SERO-4910 file (N, C-alpha, C, O; in steps of 0.05 Angstrom, whole numbers):
BEGIN
 pado doro    nc1    nc2    nc3   cac1   cac2   cac3    cc1    cc2    cc3    oc1    oc2    oc3
  Met    A   1488   2204   1641   1492   2231   1648   1492   2248   1619   1509   2244   1602
  Thr    A   1472   2264   1618   1477   2281   1587   1491   2303   1593   1504   2310   1573
  Glu    A   1495   2317   1611   1504   2338   1616   1528   2330   1642   1530   2309   1655
  Phe    A   1545   2352   1644   1569   2355   1660   1563   2363   1687   1542   2376   1689
  Lys    A   1575   2359   1707   1566   2368   1742   1592   2382   1747   1614   2371   1745
  Arg    A   1588   2407   1753   1605   2421   1768   1613   2410   1804   1596   2405   1821
  Ile    A   1642   2409   1807   1639   2396   1830   1664   2410   1844   1678   2424   1830
  Pro    A   1671   2407   1877   1685   2420   1891   1711   2402   1891   1708   2377   1886
  Pro    A   1737   2413   1895   1756   2398   1902   1758   2374   1917   1773   2354   1912
  Glu    A   1744   2376   1933   1733   2351   1958   1723   2326   1941   1732   2304   1947
  Gln    A   1704   2329   1918   1689   2311   1907   1707   2306   1880   1702   2286   1867
  Ala    A   1724   2318   1874   1743   2311   1850   1767   2295   1864   1780   2277   1853
  Gln    A   1772   2304   1891   1794   2282   1899   1788   2252   1901   1803   2234   1896
  Ala    A   1757   2250   1909   1742   2226   1921   1740   2211   1890   1744   2187   1890
  Leu    A   1735   2223   1870   1725   2205   1846   1756   2199   1841   1765   2176   1842
  Arg    A   1774   2223   1835   1805   2211   1833   1814   2189   1849   1826   2171   1837
  Asp    A   1811   2187   1875   1819   2169   1891   1804   2137   1880   1811   2115   1886
  Asn    A   1784   2143   1864   1765   2119   1856   1773   2109   1823   1761   2092   1811
  Gly    A   1796   2123   1814   1801   2118   1790   1786   2138   1767   1784   2130   1744
  Ala    A   1778   2157   1774   1773   2175   1755   1797   2189   1733   1820   2192   1743
  Val    A   1794   2196   1709   1809   2200   1693   1810   2233   1699   1789   2245   1699
  Val    A   1838   2250   1704   1830   2281   1710   1852   2290   1681   1874   2281   1674
  Val    A   1837   2309   1671   1848   2316   1647   1849   2345   1657   1838   2353   1678
  Asp    A   1866   2362   1639   1875   2387   1650   1878   2406   1622   1894   2401   1604
  Val    A   1860   2427   1622   1859   2439   1595   1874   2463   1598   1867   2481   1583
  Arg    A   1894   2468   1616   1907   2501   1617   1930   2492   1593   1928   2471   1582
  Asp    A   1953   2513   1586   1966   2516   1571   1988   2492   1578   1989   2480   1599
  Pro    A   2005   2487   1555   2022   2467   1564   2046   2471   1590   2052   2454   1608
  Gln    A   2056   2504   1584   2076   2512   1610   2061   2508   1630   2069   2490   1644
  Thr    A   2039   2520   1639   2027   2515   1662   2028   2496   1675   2037   2493   1698
  Phe    A   2016   2477   1659   2012   2449   1666   2035   2438   1678   2037   2425   1700
  Ser    A   2054   2445   1659   2081   2430   1667   2090   2437   1692   2100   2422   1709
  Ala    A   2087   2468   1696   2098   2477   1722   2083   2469   1749   2092   2476   1770
  Asn    A   2060   2457   1747   2041   2450   1767   2013   2434   1765   1995   2449   1757
  His    A   2008   2416   1769   1985   2406   1762   1979   2384   1782   1996   2379   1800
  Ile    A   1954   2370   1781   1947   2354   1793   1956   2327   1790   1946   2318   1769
  Pro    A   1972   2307   1803   1986   2287   1804   1970   2267   1790   1948   2261   1799
  Asn    A   1981   2252   1765   1969   2233   1746   1955   2246   1731   1944   2232   1714
  Ser    A   1949   2278   1728   1929   2279   1711   1939   2281   1673   1963   2276   1668
  Gln    A   1923   2287   1656   1935   2288   1629   1930   2313   1618   1907   2323   1620
  His    A   1946   2323   1608   1941   2351   1596   1934   2350   1569   1950   2341   1553
  Leu    A   1908   2361   1560   1891   2358   1539   1897   2386   1524   1899   2406   1538
  Asp    A   1899   2389   1491   1894   2416   1481   1888   2405   1456   1886   2380   1456
  Asn    A   1886   2419   1432   1872   2425   1409   1886   2397   1399   1869   2381   1390
  His    A   1913   2388   1399   1929   2374   1384   1925   2346   1391   1924   2328   1374
  Ser    A   1921   2340   1425   1914   2315   1435   1890   2304   1443   1891   2282   1455
  Ile    A   1867   2314   1439   1849   2314   1446   1832   2291   1425   1816   2275   1435
  His    A   1839   2292   1395   1825   2274   1387   1833   2246   1395   1817   2228   1399
  Asp    A   1866   2244   1396   1870   2216   1411   1865   2206   1433   1866   2182   1437
  Phe    A   1857   2227   1453   1843   2218   1480   1819   2206   1475   1811   2185   1485
  Ile    A   1808   2220   1456   1775   2212   1457   1773   2187   1438   1753   2173   1440
  Thr    A   1789   2181   1422   1792   2156   1408   1799   2131   1429   1786   2110   1431
  Lys    A   1817   2137   1442   1830   2119   1465   1818   2110   1491   1822   2089   1502
  Ala    A   1798   2133   1502   1787   2133   1526   1766   2114   1529   1754   2108   1508
  Asp    A   1758   2102   1550   1737   2091   1560   1713   2117   1568   1711   2130   1588
  Leu    A   1700   2118   1548   1677   2139   1550   1657   2141   1572   1642   2160   1575
  Asp    A   1656   2113   1594   1643   2106   1613   1658   2113   1637   1646   2113   1658
  Lys    A   1684   2118   1635   1696   2117   1665   1696   2147   1670   1704   2162   1652
  Pro    A   1687   2156   1694   1688   2183   1709   1714   2197   1695   1736   2186   1691
  Leu    A   1710   2218   1688   1727   2246   1677   1723   2270   1691   1701   2280   1691
  Val    A   1741   2279   1703   1753   2308   1716   1760   2323   1702   1784   2319   1696
  Val    A   1747   2348   1689   1761   2364   1669   1770   2387   1690   1754   2394   1708
  Val    A   1800   2399   1686   1812   2420   1704   1818   2446   1683   1825   2440   1660
  Cys    A   1815   2473   1691   1826   2488   1679   1839   2508   1703   1843   2501   1726
  Tyr    A   1843   2531   1693   1853   2548   1713   1834   2557   1740   1842   2557   1763
  His    A   1812   2565   1731   1792   2574   1754   1761   2564   1752   1740   2572   1763
  Gly    A   1767   2545   1732   1734   2527   1734   1713   2544   1711   1689   2540   1707
  Asn    A   1728   2560   1699   1710   2567   1671   1715   2556   1644   1695   2556   1628
  Ser    A   1739   2547   1636   1745   2534   1618   1738   2506   1615   1732   2495   1594
  Ser    A   1739   2496   1635   1734   2466   1640   1707   2461   1637   1700   2437   1634
  Gln    A   1688   2482   1638   1662   2475   1632   1655   2473   1609   1636   2457   1604
  Ser    A   1669   2489   1584   1665   2488   1561   1681   2463   1546   1674   2451   1526
  Ala    A   1701   2459   1559   1714   2429   1553   1693   2405   1562   1683   2388   1547
  Ala    A   1689   2409   1587   1668   2386   1596   1639   2381   1575   1632   2359   1566
  Ala    A   1628   2404   1570   1605   2401   1552   1614   2390   1526   1597   2377   1513
  Tyr    A   1637   2391   1518   1653   2384   1484   1652   2356   1492   1637   2340   1480
  Leu    A   1666   2351   1510   1669   2324   1524   1646   2300   1520   1646   2280   1506
  Val    A   1623   2312   1537   1599   2301   1531   1586   2299   1506   1571   2280   1503
  Ser    A   1589   2316   1487   1579   2315   1465   1592   2293   1444   1583   2284   1423
  Gln    A   1618   2287   1459   1638   2266   1444   1631   2239   1454   1646   2220   1447
  Gly    A   1614   2234   1468   1603   2213   1480   1608   2207   1511   1597   2188   1522
  Phe    A   1620   2217   1521   1638   2206   1546   1606   2214   1567   1590   2232   1565
  Ser    A   1607   2195   1583   1579   2193   1600   1578   2200   1628   1557   2199   1642
  Asp    A   1601   2209   1635   1608   2211   1671   1628   2237   1672   1651   2233   1680
  Val    A   1620   2264   1666   1637   2280   1661   1636   2302   1681   1615   2315   1684
  Tyr    A   1660   2308   1697   1652   2341   1719   1677   2354   1714   1699   2344   1709
  Ser    A   1667   2384   1716   1687   2401   1712   1692   2408   1743   1675   2407   1761
  Leu    A   1715   2413   1744   1726   2420   1776   1722   2457   1781   1736   2476   1772
  Asp    A   1697   2455   1797   1697   2485   1807   1722   2501   1821   1734   2491   1839
  Gly    A   1728   2524   1813   1749   2535   1826   1772   2529   1810   1791   2544   1814
  Gly    A   1775   2514   1794   1799   2498   1778   1827   2491   1791   1830   2486   1815
  Phe    A   1844   2491   1777   1868   2489   1794   1878   2506   1814   1894   2499   1831
  Glu    A   1870   2524   1812   1878   2546   1835   1862   2538   1860   1873   2538   1882
  Leu    A   1837   2532   1857   1815   2523   1887   1834   2496   1897   1839   2492   1921
  Trp    A   1841   2476   1872   1850   2452   1880   1880   2453   1895   1888   2437   1912
  Arg    A   1892   2474   1884   1921   2482   1901   1921   2488   1928   1935   2480   1947
  Asn    A   1896   2509   1927   1893   2520   1959   1882   2493   1977   1891   2488   1999
  Thr    A   1865   2482   1967   1854   2458   1981   1867   2433   1989   1863   2420   2010
  Phe    A   1884   2427   1972   1903   2402   1971   1928   2418   1964   1931   2423   1940
  Pro    A   1950   2429   1984   1972   2441   1976   1993   2418   1968   2013   2422   1953
  Asn    A   1988   2396   1977   2008   2372   1977   2004   2355   1961   2015   2333   1960
  Glu    A   1986   2364   1943   1977   2346   1916   1978   2352   1897   1959   2346   1883
  Thr    A   2002   2366   1887   2010   2380   1860   2031   2364   1852   2044   2353   1869
  Ala    A   2039   2361   1822   2060   2353   1815   2069   2370   1794   2054   2384   1780
  Gln    A   2099   2368   1789   2107   2379   1762   2123   2367   1745   2138   2348   1750
  Gly    A   2122   2378   1723   2134   2362   1701   2118   2360   1675   2127   2347   1656
***
């Protein structure tokens, strides 16, 4: 894959269930308040370490607030060598509405 794909929450959930890595690019406070279980928070300070330690061929789902910022982040991750990248359409807000019991705090 040379580009990322935009996917709905149901497809993101299926990828997650099959071992995809979920990264959240929202601000740290918002992430801490509520996020997709087992997702990792990524920001300008942590992205370098994430990239150097990640399996570049493992599916990667990028999440933001509403699905806009995740597209930019997904494109960047593709440019850094990730081969299977997805942006969650509708972001965490649509995820929370679709899967209200699939959120975590902390």
